[in-house]
C-alpha positions as CSV (number, residue, x, y, z in Angstrom):
1,M,0.0,0.0,0.0
2,T,1.5,3.4,-1.0
3,D,1.9,6.4,1.2
4,A,-0.7,8.2,-0.9
5,V,-3.3,5.6,-0.2
6,L,-2.5,5.7,3.5
7,N,-3.0,9.5,3.4
8,F,-6.4,9.0,1.8
9,A,-7.3,6.6,4.6
10,Q,-6.2,9.0,7.3
11,F,-8.0,11.8,5.6
12,S,-11.3,9.9,5.4
13,Q,-11.1,8.7,9.0
14,A,-10.2,12.1,10.4
15,V,-13.0,13.9,8.5
16,Q,-15.6,11.2,9.2
17,E,-14.9,11.2,12.9
18,N,-14.9,15.0,13.1
19,I,-18.2,15.4,11.3
20,A,-19.6,12.6,13.6
21,H,-19.3,15.0,16.5
22,V,-22.1,17.1,14.9
23,V,-24.0,14.8,12.5
24,I,-24.9,11.4,14.0
25,G,-24.7,8.5,11.6
26,K,-24.9,9.2,7.8
27,H,-21.5,7.5,7.2
28,D,-22.4,6.6,3.6
29,V,-23.5,10.2,2.8
30,V,-20.4,11.7,4.3
31,E,-18.2,9.3,2.3
32,L,-20.0,10.4,-0.9
33,L,-19.5,14.0,0.0
34,L,-15.8,13.4,0.3
35,V,-15.9,11.7,-3.1
36,A,-17.4,14.8,-4.7
37,L,-14.9,17.0,-2.9
38,L,-11.9,15.0,-4.1
39,A,-13.3,14.5,-7.6
40,D,-14.1,18.2,-8.1
41,G,-17.9,17.6,-8.3
42,H,-21.0,19.1,-6.8
43,V,-23.8,17.6,-4.8
44,L,-27.6,18.0,-4.8
45,L,-29.2,17.1,-1.4
46,E,-32.8,16.4,-2.0
47,D,-34.7,15.7,1.2
48,V,-37.3,17.0,3.6
49,P,-36.5,20.0,5.9
50,G,-34.9,19.7,9.3
51,I,-32.8,16.6,8.9
52,G,-29.4,18.3,9.0
53,K,-28.5,19.3,5.4
54,T,-27.2,22.7,6.4
55,T,-25.4,21.4,9.5
56,L,-23.7,18.7,7.4
57,A,-22.5,21.3,4.9
58,K,-21.1,23.6,7.6
59,A,-19.4,20.6,9.4
60,L,-17.8,19.5,6.1
61,A,-16.4,23.0,5.4
62,R,-15.0,23.4,8.8
63,S,-13.5,20.0,8.9
64,V,-11.4,20.6,5.8
65,D,-10.6,24.2,6.6
66,C,-12.5,25.7,3.7
67,S,-14.4,29.0,3.6
68,F,-18.2,28.6,3.7
69,A,-21.1,30.7,2.4
70,R,-24.8,30.1,2.3
71,I,-27.4,31.5,-0.1
72,Q,-31.1,31.2,0.7
73,F,-32.7,31.0,-2.7
74,T,-36.0,32.8,-3.0
75,P,-38.1,34.0,-6.0
76,D,-36.8,37.5,-5.7
77,L,-33.1,36.6,-5.6
78,L,-31.1,38.2,-8.4
79,P,-28.1,36.8,-10.2
80,S,-26.0,39.6,-8.8
81,D,-26.9,38.4,-5.3
82,V,-25.1,35.2,-6.1
83,T,-22.1,36.5,-8.1
84,G,-21.5,39.9,-6.7
85,I,-21.7,43.5,-8.1
86,N,-19.5,46.4,-9.1
87,Y,-20.5,49.5,-7.1
88,F,-19.3,53.0,-7.1
89,N,-17.3,53.9,-4.0
90,Q,-17.9,57.6,-3.5
91,K,-15.0,58.0,-1.1
92,A,-12.5,56.4,-3.5
93,Q,-14.3,57.9,-6.5
94,E,-14.0,54.6,-8.4
95,F,-15.9,51.4,-9.1
96,Q,-15.1,48.5,-6.8
97,F,-16.1,44.9,-6.9
98,R,-18.0,43.4,-4.0
99,P,-17.8,39.6,-4.3
100,G,-20.9,37.5,-3.8
101,P,-21.2,34.3,-1.8
102,I,-20.2,32.3,-4.9
103,F,-16.6,33.3,-4.1
104,S,-16.3,30.7,-1.3
105,Q,-14.9,27.2,-1.3
106,V,-18.0,25.4,0.0
107,L,-21.2,27.1,-1.1
108,L,-24.6,26.0,0.3
109,A,-27.4,26.8,-2.2
110,D,-30.4,26.3,0.1
111,E,-33.7,25.5,-1.6
112,I,-32.2,26.1,-5.1
113,N,-35.5,25.3,-6.9
114,R,-37.2,28.3,-5.3
115,A,-35.1,30.8,-7.4
116,T,-36.1,31.8,-10.9
117,P,-34.4,30.1,-13.8
118,R,-32.3,33.3,-14.5
119,T,-30.8,33.2,-11.0
120,Q,-30.3,29.4,-11.2
121,A,-28.4,29.9,-14.4
122,A,-26.0,32.2,-12.5
123,L,-24.6,29.0,-11.0
124,L,-24.1,27.2,-14.3
125,E,-20.9,28.8,-15.4
126,A,-19.5,28.7,-11.9
127,M,-20.2,25.0,-11.5
128,Q,-18.8,23.9,-14.8
129,E,-16.1,26.4,-15.6
130,R,-15.0,27.3,-12.0
131,Q,-15.3,31.0,-12.9
132,A,-17.8,33.9,-12.8
133,T,-18.4,36.7,-15.3
134,I,-19.6,40.0,-13.9
135,D,-20.0,43.0,-16.2
136,G,-18.0,41.3,-18.9
137,Q,-15.1,40.5,-16.6
138,T,-14.2,36.9,-15.9
139,M,-13.0,36.0,-12.4
140,P,-11.7,32.6,-11.3
141,L,-13.3,31.0,-8.3
142,P,-11.3,29.6,-5.3
143,H,-10.0,26.0,-5.1
144,P,-11.6,23.8,-4.1
145,F,-15.1,24.9,-5.2
146,L,-17.9,22.7,-4.0
147,V,-21.6,23.5,-4.4
148,L,-24.0,21.7,-2.1
149,A,-27.5,22.5,-3.2
150,T,-30.6,21.5,-1.4
151,Q,-34.2,21.2,-2.5
152,N,-37.4,19.9,-0.8
153,P,-39.0,17.2,-2.9
154,I,-42.4,17.5,-1.2
155,E,-43.3,21.2,-1.3
156,L,-43.4,22.1,-5.0
157,E,-45.7,25.1,-5.0
158,G,-43.9,28.2,-6.1
159,T,-40.8,26.3,-7.2
160,F,-38.9,26.2,-10.5
161,P,-37.7,22.7,-11.3
162,L,-34.0,22.5,-12.2
163,P,-33.4,22.2,-15.9
164,E,-31.7,19.1,-17.3
165,A,-28.5,21.1,-18.0
166,Q,-28.2,22.1,-14.4
167,L,-29.1,18.7,-13.0
168,D,-26.3,17.2,-15.1
169,R,-23.8,19.5,-13.5
170,F,-24.3,17.9,-10.1
171,M,-22.0,14.9,-9.8
172,L,-24.2,13.3,-7.1
173,Q,-27.8,13.5,-5.9
174,L,-28.1,12.3,-2.3
175,Q,-30.8,11.8,0.4
176,L,-30.0,11.9,4.1
177,G,-33.2,10.3,5.3
178,Y,-34.6,10.3,8.9
179,P,-32.3,9.0,11.7
180,T,-32.9,5.7,13.4
181,F,-34.3,5.7,17.0
182,E,-30.8,5.2,18.4
183,E,-29.4,8.0,16.3
184,E,-32.1,10.4,17.2
185,E,-31.6,9.6,20.9
186,A,-27.8,10.3,20.4
187,I,-28.7,13.6,18.8
188,L,-30.7,14.6,21.9
189,D,-27.7,13.7,24.1
190,R,-25.2,15.5,21.9
191,Y,-27.2,18.8,21.6
192,E,-28.6,18.8,25.2
193,R,-26.4,21.6,26.5
194,S,-24.7,23.2,23.5
195,D,-24.3,23.1,19.7
196,P,-21.2,21.0,18.9
197,L,-20.8,22.8,15.6
198,I,-19.7,25.9,17.4
199,D,-16.5,24.3,18.6
200,L,-15.8,22.2,15.6
201,K,-12.1,22.6,14.4
202,P,-10.4,21.7,11.1
203,V,-8.7,18.3,11.0
204,V,-7.2,18.6,7.5
205,T,-5.3,21.6,6.1
206,L,-6.3,23.1,2.8
207,D,-2.9,22.2,1.3
208,D,-3.3,18.6,2.2
209,L,-6.8,18.6,0.6
210,L,-5.5,20.1,-2.6
211,A,-2.6,17.6,-2.7
212,L,-5.0,14.7,-2.3
213,R,-7.2,16.0,-5.1
214,Q,-4.2,15.9,-7.4
215,E,-3.3,12.4,-6.2
216,V,-6.8,11.0,-7.0
217,T,-6.1,11.2,-10.8
218,R,-3.3,8.6,-10.3
219,V,-5.7,5.9,-9.1
220,H,-5.4,3.1,-11.7
221,V,-8.5,2.1,-13.8
222,S,-7.8,-1.1,-15.8
223,A,-9.0,-1.5,-19.3
224,A,-11.6,-4.1,-18.3
225,V,-13.1,-1.9,-15.5
226,R,-13.1,1.1,-17.9
227,R,-15.1,-0.9,-20.5
228,Y,-17.5,-2.0,-17.7
229,L,-18.0,1.6,-16.8
230,L,-18.7,2.6,-20.4
231,Q,-21.1,-0.3,-20.9
232,L,-23.1,0.8,-17.9
233,V,-23.4,4.3,-19.3
234,R,-24.2,3.2,-22.8
235,T,-26.9,0.9,-21.5
236,T,-28.8,3.8,-20.0
237,R,-28.9,5.3,-23.5
238,E,-30.1,2.1,-25.2
239,H,-32.7,1.1,-22.5
240,S,-36.2,0.8,-23.8
241,L,-37.7,2.7,-20.9
242,V,-35.2,5.6,-21.0
243,V,-35.9,8.7,-23.1
244,L,-32.6,10.4,-22.3
245,G,-29.6,8.6,-21.1
246,V,-26.4,9.6,-19.3
247,S,-24.3,12.2,-21.1
248,P,-20.5,12.1,-21.6
249,R,-20.2,14.5,-18.7
250,G,-21.8,11.8,-16.6
251,T,-19.4,9.2,-17.9
252,L,-16.4,11.4,-16.9
253,A,-18.0,12.1,-13.5
254,L,-18.5,8.4,-12.9
255,F,-14.8,7.7,-13.8
256,R,-13.5,10.4,-11.5
257,A,-15.8,9.5,-8.7
258,S,-14.8,5.9,-8.9
259,Q,-11.1,6.9,-8.5
260,A,-11.9,9.0,-5.5
261,L,-14.0,6.3,-3.8
262,A,-11.3,3.6,-4.4
263,A,-8.7,5.9,-2.8
264,L,-11.0,6.6,0.2
265,R,-11.5,2.9,0.7
266,G,-7.8,2.2,0.8
267,R,-6.9,1.1,-2.8
268,D,-4.9,2.6,-5.6
269,F,-7.0,0.9,-8.2
270,V,-10.7,0.8,-9.1
271,I,-12.8,-2.3,-8.9
272,P,-16.3,-2.9,-10.3
273,S,-18.0,-2.6,-6.8
274,D,-16.7,1.0,-6.6
275,I,-18.6,1.8,-9.7
276,Q,-21.7,-0.1,-8.6
277,A,-21.8,1.8,-5.3
278,L,-21.8,5.1,-7.1
279,C,-24.4,4.4,-9.8
280,P,-27.6,5.1,-7.7
281,A,-26.3,8.6,-6.6
282,L,-24.5,9.4,-9.9
283,L,-26.7,8.0,-12.7
284,T,-30.3,8.2,-11.4
285,H,-30.8,12.0,-11.8
286,R,-29.2,11.9,-15.2
287,I,-31.7,9.6,-16.9
288,H,-35.2,10.6,-17.9
289,I,-38.1,8.3,-18.4
290,S,-41.4,8.9,-20.1
291,P,-44.6,9.8,-18.2
292,Q,-46.1,6.5,-19.3
293,T,-43.2,4.6,-17.7
294,R,-43.8,6.5,-14.4
295,L,-47.5,5.7,-14.6
296,R,-46.6,2.0,-14.8
297,G,-44.8,2.4,-11.4
298,R,-41.3,2.4,-12.8
299,T,-38.7,4.9,-11.4
300,P,-35.3,6.0,-12.5
301,Q,-33.9,4.4,-9.4
302,Q,-35.3,1.0,-10.3
303,I,-34.0,1.2,-13.9
304,V,-30.5,2.1,-12.7
305,T,-30.6,-0.9,-10.3
306,D,-31.8,-3.2,-13.2
307,I,-28.9,-1.9,-15.4
308,T,-26.2,-2.6,-12.8
309,E,-27.6,-6.1,-12.3
310,Q,-27.8,-6.8,-16.1
311,V,-24.4,-5.6,-17.3
312,P,-21.8,-8.4,-16.9
313,V,-19.1,-7.6,-14.3
314,P,-15.5,-8.2,-15.4
315,V,-13.7,-11.0,-13.6
316,N,-10.0,-11.0,-13.1
317,E,-8.3,-14.2,-14.3
């Protein structure tokens, strides 16, 4: 086992244990958030209110020593509220730039589907190009840059569903779910006297995080595993119940995410189970099925599960 893999294992354990001081359980969700962070992706958290999405985002940012900003998306939010504005400083007698919350390393876009499409589009360039254009001037965003967007799947009145182009820019779509009885009892004990998030300290330096992000690209993907990944993606495009399959951007996201997951699990090579573990969170929101298919009771989640079970898994000799 190489030193790099050991560093990944130490990184994963340190961050997981630190976040566990604030967020009880949710080990699998935290692991996938670390995958997105290392693979330079973004995450859409779709779940009901009050289960800890904002707390999880803050705990992650503090644990890896990243700057954090939060945007509460509302129908009257303007694109300039996201990116920032140039304003005239009367004292200095010149225009100055006031950066918006998008110029942070971890950005929580809370209830993103409540903003108008124009404001949602302000995130498109930033999420894909890692830059923002204000008044014709292009400015780079900090590294790393991770968008954690939330939306409530139940309350849809007054919302603007995310377009396919923006959904495709999220590497992962996750659900936290309600805690178990034991986990909720532990939450009461943990928060009985104070909020543990207040005293949460970083356990990883920013330099270490950036170095690990570079090291992820060196995780080996064999030719057989690469063909297996491509076959999974191509099957989503050829499936009889799928109207729109996974894009090449999704293929690249699955490739990078599998490298990050393998590293976090202590390996310097990808195996098929890494790819299978990522498919529900990475492929489901990227495929679109017809209304008739939905009326028959079929869901994108079920179709992705069927595909992962049908595509033959490569076996090492």
